[in-house]
C-alpha positions as CSV (number, residue, x, y, z in Angstrom):
1,M,108.9,72.5,128.1
2,L,110.7,69.3,129.1
3,T,109.6,66.0,127.6
4,E,110.3,62.4,128.6
5,D,113.2,62.5,126.1
6,D,114.9,65.3,128.1
7,F,116.0,63.4,131.1
8,D,117.4,60.1,132.3
9,A,116.7,58.1,135.5
10,E,119.1,59.0,138.3
11,E,119.8,57.0,141.4
12,M,118.1,58.4,144.5
13,S,118.8,57.3,148.0
14,Y,118.2,58.4,151.6
15,N,120.7,58.7,154.3
16,R,118.7,59.2,157.5
17,L,115.2,58.1,158.4
18,L,112.7,59.6,160.9
19,L,109.8,57.5,162.1
20,A,107.0,59.3,164.0
21,V,104.9,57.0,166.2
22,D,101.6,57.9,167.8
23,D,101.1,56.6,171.3
24,D,97.3,56.7,170.7
25,D,97.4,54.7,167.4
26,D,99.3,51.5,167.7
27,E,98.0,49.9,164.5
28,S,99.2,52.6,162.1
29,S,102.4,53.2,164.1
30,R,103.3,49.5,163.9
31,K,102.9,49.4,160.1
32,A,105.0,52.5,159.7
33,F,107.5,51.0,162.2
34,N,107.8,47.8,160.2
35,Y,108.4,49.7,157.0
36,A,111.0,52.0,158.6
37,C,112.9,49.1,160.1
38,T,112.9,47.3,156.8
39,L,114.4,50.3,155.0
40,A,116.9,51.1,157.8
41,R,118.1,47.5,158.0
42,T,118.2,46.9,154.2
43,F,120.1,50.1,153.4
44,D,122.0,50.3,156.7
45,L,120.5,53.7,157.6
46,P,120.3,55.5,160.9
47,L,116.7,55.6,162.2
48,G,115.3,58.1,164.6
49,I,112.0,57.2,166.3
50,V,110.0,60.2,167.6
51,S,107.0,60.3,169.9
52,V,105.3,63.5,171.0
53,M,103.4,64.0,174.2
54,E,100.4,66.0,173.2
55,T,99.8,68.6,175.8
56,G,96.9,70.2,174.1
57,D,94.6,67.3,174.8
58,M,95.0,67.7,178.6
59,N,92.4,69.6,180.6
60,I,93.6,72.4,182.9
61,F,93.6,70.1,186.0
62,Q,95.7,67.5,184.3
63,S,98.2,70.1,182.9
64,L,98.7,71.4,186.5
65,S,99.2,68.0,188.1
66,P,102.9,67.0,188.1
67,D,101.9,63.4,188.8
68,I,99.7,63.1,185.7
69,I,102.4,64.8,183.5
70,K,105.1,62.5,184.9
71,S,102.9,59.4,184.4
72,R,102.2,60.4,180.7
73,R,105.9,61.1,180.1
74,D,106.9,57.8,181.7
75,D,104.4,55.9,179.4
76,I,105.7,57.6,176.3
77,Y,109.4,56.9,177.3
78,H,108.5,53.3,177.9
79,D,106.7,52.9,174.6
80,L,109.4,54.7,172.7
81,N,112.1,52.6,174.2
82,T,110.1,49.5,173.3
83,Y,110.1,50.6,169.7
84,V,113.9,51.2,169.9
85,S,114.6,47.8,171.4
86,K,112.4,46.0,168.8
87,A,114.2,47.9,165.9
88,R,117.6,46.8,167.3
89,A,116.4,43.2,167.6
90,F,115.2,43.4,164.0
91,G,118.7,44.3,162.9
92,V,118.7,48.1,162.7
93,K,122.2,49.1,163.8
94,E,121.7,52.7,164.7
95,V,118.4,53.8,166.4
96,K,117.9,57.0,168.3
97,P,114.8,57.7,170.5
98,L,113.5,61.2,170.2
99,I,110.8,62.8,172.4
100,G,108.9,66.1,172.3
101,E,106.0,67.8,174.0
102,G,103.3,70.0,172.4
103,K,101.4,69.8,169.2
104,P,103.0,66.8,167.4
105,E,103.0,68.4,163.9
106,R,104.7,71.6,165.2
107,V,107.2,69.8,167.4
108,I,108.2,67.4,164.5
109,L,108.4,70.1,161.9
110,E,110.0,72.8,164.0
111,E,112.2,70.9,166.5
112,I,112.8,67.3,165.6
113,I,113.4,67.5,161.8
114,P,115.8,70.5,162.1
115,D,117.8,68.8,165.0
116,F,117.8,65.2,163.7
117,K,118.2,66.2,160.0
118,P,116.4,63.2,158.3
119,D,115.9,63.2,154.6
120,L,112.9,60.9,154.8
121,V,110.0,61.0,157.3
122,L,107.7,58.0,157.7
123,L,104.3,58.2,159.3
124,G,101.2,55.9,159.7
125,S,97.7,56.7,158.6
126,H,94.7,56.6,161.0
127,R,91.7,54.3,160.7
128,R,88.5,56.1,161.3
129,R,85.0,54.7,160.7
130,G,86.4,51.7,159.0
131,N,88.3,53.7,156.4
132,L,92.0,54.5,156.3
133,R,92.6,58.2,156.3
134,I,95.5,60.5,156.6
135,G,95.3,62.0,160.0
136,H,95.7,65.7,160.8
137,V,99.3,65.4,162.0
138,A,100.5,63.3,159.0
139,S,98.7,65.6,156.6
140,E,100.3,68.7,158.0
141,I,103.8,67.2,158.1
142,M,103.4,65.9,154.6
143,R,102.2,69.4,153.4
144,E,104.8,71.5,155.2
145,S,108.0,69.3,155.5
146,K,111.0,70.3,153.5
147,V,112.1,66.6,153.3
148,S,110.4,63.7,151.7
149,V,107.5,62.0,153.6
150,I,106.0,58.6,153.2
151,I,102.6,57.7,154.6
152,V,102.3,54.0,155.3
153,K,98.9,52.5,155.2
């Protein structure tokens, strides 16, 4: 069994950050955004910002309406590009917008992380009934991700 005497502190650093923002939760997304931008600027790291259009919360009529789907996509693109612009204005040199559709936790874990290859994922936590709680998406990503995850409160 290893004891405290059996190891030394080693430097640990990250090379690529992924921030997940929730179009329905601006408060927690902004706090995570601020932290991600601070890390990316301070350590000169590339930052990917992902937003996922949740298709599971649409009713059958919405999902069959091209106008509604286009409108939701346009809203997500607009908000995502706003985050990217603000990150660049803050001083983050390399920012990449990423978008997906489906269940956010599945899209992020199965598509975005393997394609973008971050070594640190940052997420916000939800505020419900006056308490900060880790939401379902953040909880699942934290549990299943093969890379480090920080939940920002």
